[in-house]
Structure formats: structure tokens, C-alpha cells
C-alpha positions in Angstrom: -13.6 40.9 68.3 -14.9 39.7 65.2 -12.4 37.8 62.8 -14.1 39.0 59.7 -14.1 42.4 60.7 -10.0 42.5 61.5 -8.9 39.9 58.6 -7.2 42.4 56.4 -7.3 40.7 52.8 -4.4 43.3 51.3 -2.4 40.7 54.1 -3.3 37.7 52.6 -0.8 35.4 50.2 -1.3 32.1 49.1 1.1 30.0 47.6 4.4 31.7 48.6 7.8 30.2 48.6 9.7 30.8 52.0 12.5 28.6 52.6 13.2 29.1 56.5 11.4 30.9 59.4 13.2 34.0 58.8 11.7 34.2 55.0 8.4 33.7 56.5 8.7 36.3 59.2 9.9 39.1 56.6 7.3 38.0 54.4 4.8 38.3 57.0 6.7 41.6 58.4 5.6 42.9 54.7 2.4 41.6 54.3 0.9 43.2 57.3 2.7 46.9 56.4 0.3 46.4 53.8 -2.8 47.6 56.5 -3.5 51.4 56.7 -3.8 50.2 60.2 0.0 49.9 60.7 1.0 53.1 59.1 2.4 54.8 61.8 4.7 51.1 62.6 7.3 50.2 60.3 8.7 47.1 58.6 11.2 46.6 60.3 9.5 46.9 63.9 6.8 44.7 62.9 9.7 42.0 61.6 11.9 42.6 65.5 8.4 42.3 67.7 7.6 38.9 65.4 11.2 37.8 65.8 11.2 38.3 69.5 7.8 37.0 70.0 9.4 33.2 68.4 12.4 33.5 70.8 9.8 33.1 74.0 8.7 29.4 72.4 7.3 28.9 68.5 4.1 29.6 67.7 4.1 26.7 65.2 1.9 24.1 67.4 2.1 21.5 64.8 -0.2 19.9 62.1 1.2 22.3 59.2 0.1 25.3 61.7 1.2 28.3 63.1 0.1 31.3 64.5 3.0 34.0 64.3 1.7 37.1 66.7 3.3 40.0 68.6 1.9 43.2 70.5 3.6 46.6 69.3 3.1 49.7 70.8 1.5 52.6 68.5 -1.2 49.8 67.5 -4.8 51.0 67.4 -6.2 48.2 66.2 -5.6 44.0 65.2 -4.3 43.2 61.9 -5.3 39.6 60.9 -3.3 37.7 57.9 -2.9 34.7 56.1 0.0 33.3 54.5 0.2 29.8 52.9 3.4 28.1 51.8 2.1 24.4 50.4 5.9 23.1 50.3 6.1 23.6 53.8 9.2 25.3 55.8 11.2 24.7 58.9 9.5 26.9 61.5 10.5 25.0 65.1 7.0 23.7 65.1 6.4 22.0 68.2 5.9 18.2 66.2 9.1 19.1 64.0 6.9 19.0 60.9 7.1 21.8 58.3 4.7 24.6 58.3 2.6 25.0 55.2 0.0 27.5 56.7 0.5 30.7 58.6 -2.4 32.9 60.3 -0.5 36.0 61.1 -1.9 38.8 64.3 0.0 42.3 65.0 -1.6 43.3 68.1 -2.0 46.6 70.3 0.3 46.8 73.2 -2.6 47.4 75.7 -5.0 44.6 74.7 -3.5 41.1 75.9 -7.1 40.5 77.0 -8.5 40.9 73.6 -5.1 39.3 71.7 -6.2 36.1 73.9 -9.9 35.7 72.6 -8.3 36.3 68.9 -5.6 33.4 69.3 -8.6 31.3 70.6 -10.8 32.2 67.6 -7.8 31.4 65.2 -7.2 28.1 67.0 -11.1 27.0 66.3 -10.9 27.5 62.7 -7.7 25.9 62.3 -9.2 22.7 64.2 -10.7 20.8 61.9 -8.0 19.2 59.2 -10.3 19.8 56.2 -10.3 23.5 56.5 -6.5 23.4 56.5 -6.3 21.5 53.7 -8.6 23.3 51.8 -7.2 26.8 52.7 -3.0 25.6 52.2 -4.3 24.2 48.3 -6.2 27.6 48.0 -4.2 29.4 44.0 -4.9 33.0 44.9 -5.3 35.3 47.5 -8.7 35.5 47.2 -9.6 32.1 47.1 -7.1 31.8 50.6 -9.1 34.4 52.1 -12.5 33.2 51.4 -11.9 29.6 52.7 -10.9 31.3 55.6 -13.8 33.8 56.4 -16.1 30.7 55.5 -15.4 29.3 58.5 -15.3 31.5 60.3 -18.5 32.8 59.7 -20.1 29.4 61.0 -19.4 31.1 64.4 -22.4 32.5 66.1 -22.9 36.2 66.4 -24.0 36.7 69.9 -24.5 40.4 69.6 -27.5 39.5 66.8 -28.8 37.0 69.4 -29.0 38.5 73.0 -32.0 40.7 73.3 -34.4 38.0 75.3 -34.1 37.1 78.5 -35.9 33.7 80.0 -38.4 33.6 82.3 -38.6 30.3 84.3 -42.1 30.2 86.4 -42.4 27.2 88.8 -46.1 27.2 90.3 -47.9 25.1 92.5 -51.2 26.8 92.0 -53.3 25.8 89.1 -56.0 29.1 89.2 -52.5 31.5 88.9 -51.6 28.9 86.2 -54.0 29.6 83.6 -53.4 33.5 84.4 -49.6 33.6 84.1 -49.5 31.9 81.3 -52.0 34.4 79.7 -49.6 37.2 80.7 -46.9 35.6 78.9 -49.4 34.6 75.7 -50.0 38.7 75.4 -46.8 39.2 74.2 -46.7 38.8 70.5 -42.7 38.1 70.9 -42.9 35.9 73.4 -42.1 31.9 73.1 -44.0 30.1 76.2 -43.8 26.4 76.6 -44.9 24.3 79.6 -43.7 21.6 81.2 -45.2 19.0 84.1 -43.2 19.2 87.4 -43.8 17.2 91.0 -42.9 18.4 94.0 -40.0 16.9 96.0 -41.8 16.1 99.0 -43.2 13.5 96.6 -39.8 11.7 96.3 -38.9 13.0 99.9 -42.1 11.5 101.7 -40.8 7.8 100.0 -38.0 8.0 101.8 -37.8 5.7 105.5 -36.3 8.4 107.8 -38.9 11.5 106.3 -41.7 9.2 105.7 -45.0 10.8 107.0 -44.1 14.5 106.9 -46.0 15.5 104.0 -48.7 13.4 104.7 -51.1 15.9 105.2 -50.5 17.9 101.7 -53.6 18.0 99.2 -52.3 19.0 95.8 -49.9 18.1 93.5 -50.3 20.6 91.2 -46.6 21.6 89.7 -46.3 22.9 86.8 -43.1 24.8 85.0 -43.5 27.8 82.5 -40.6 28.7 80.4 -40.5 32.1 78.3 -38.4 33.9 75.9 -39.2 37.6 76.9 -38.1 40.5 75.2 -35.1 42.3 77.1 -37.6 45.9 76.7 -41.3 44.0 78.3 -39.0 41.9 81.3 -40.1 44.8 83.7 -43.6 45.5 82.3 -43.9 41.2 82.5 -42.9 41.2 86.1 -45.6 44.2 86.5 -48.1 42.4 85.0 -47.3 39.1 87.4 -47.1 40.9 90.2 -50.5 42.8 89.4 -52.1 39.3 89.0 -50.8 37.4 91.9 -49.6 39.5 94.3 -46.1 40.2 95.9 -43.9 37.1 94.6 -42.3 37.5 98.2 -45.4 36.8 100.1 -46.0 33.5 97.7 -45.0 30.2 98.6 -46.9 28.4 95.9 -44.7 30.5 93.0 -41.2 31.0 92.3 -40.2 33.3 89.3 -36.3 33.6 88.4 -35.1 35.4 85.1 -32.1 34.9 83.5 -29.9 37.1 81.1 -29.4 35.2 77.8 -26.1 35.3 76.0 -27.6 33.7 72.9 -31.5 33.2 71.3 -32.6 32.3 68.2 -35.5 30.3 66.7 -39.1 30.1 67.9 -41.9 27.5 68.8 -45.3 27.8 68.3 -47.9 28.2 71.3 
């Protein structure tokens, strides 16, 4: 769930004057109701949901910040809004200090897992005191929203960077090594790096208990190929490698692993 999409600008109010927790929650309910997402929900139902949540435990977690939230039946999407109260107000915060910045969430009752992720994402944005001070001092609703969103935009969006897989080839055959490198180089969107490696036997053989076990080995060649490959080319890459080296299941001088990447950005010169 992207905070940029669910922050409702019509639900942002800067420089408010609220004297206590009830005034804060009433103001938040009024702001939330401005979103068309909550057309089917009454302002009083929103206020009741917020009050019920605060009765469980305060959402004022300290350092002048609170994240009031509730889940309501009949809500189909998330509504996130912001309220700044520069003079501070008593909100029964955990540290006993006045709260000056409120980022609130009205969530669908059926999406508790996503609700937790939204809470976590907001907490990360508010984790830097300088960011919070900037928001508290914002003179207008528009600037307050922009100050919040600017820090959200710093977060990586994995959906735009998850189109590649990582190939790792550990290879102990020098002839096959050159063939495999050429295969990766044949894909224009693939980035390839090669690093030196060393068989574990070289280390184990130095241990007194295992001395002599690998004294008859003839070849110390060992390299690791790391390549990022477009997901659409993954099967074709494996097919070409096996076409050149034979069945990987029958080799004892080459190991291929493929990992799906959550995030991949940038490139390297070959």
C-alpha cells in the first residue's frame, strides 16, 4: 500500500488549535469525512471508532507525535490524513508530553494486515525529528502535505525494480567458464560480474584431521559469475547454459542458482 496514493490532501489541516484529546478526535473525524472514500460512513461513526481505539491504549507514542487510527465496516479503501497543532495538546501520550503532529488512518475492517503495514510506513516517515519539526511548522495545508510526501517519496518502490532475477554460477571448469560468460553477455539487458573463488578443499586440507584427502586434486580453477537477467529471459538463459554444458544435474564442476530479486536498480559496465 503506497502512502502517496492514500494520503488524502483534502484531509490535511495545518496550524489547528485543539485544546484536548476530544477536540483533536472531533477535528480528525471532520477531516476524514471530507474524503469521498468515506461517503457511506457518518462523521459520528468515524469519531466513535477513533474514541474506541484510544480507549484500548493511546496512539500518542511520544516525541510530540500520535497516529490515531481505527478500522470500520463499510470502508473499502484507506484514508490517511494529517493534523498539526503547533501549540501542542494533551493526548495522553506515552511520554506525557503534548502532541503536536497527528497522522491518522481510517481503514477497512477487513484489511488488518495492510493496516499494520500502513502504520509501520507512517512510523518510518515520522522517525526523523527534523522531518516532524518541518511538518509541525508548515504554514498551510498544502505545504504540510508536501512536507510529508517528500519523505515518503524517498522510500523505494519495489514494484518498479523487481523485473530481474539473479544468476549465480560457481564453476571449476575453465573452458566452460568462458562459454557461460559468453551466454550472459549475449543478453543486452544483462549485467555480469566475475569474482575469484577458491575451493573449500584448499582450506580443509590444511586442517591436521583432513590432511592428504585432496592431495591428488589437479585443478584449482574456481570462479563465480553473478548476473542480473530479465525475468522474461530466465528460462532461455538456463536452456542455453544446459545446451552448452549438458545437464547441470550431471555435473560436479558447476553449480547454478537463480534467485528472484525484490529490488534491483542501476547497472555496471561489463
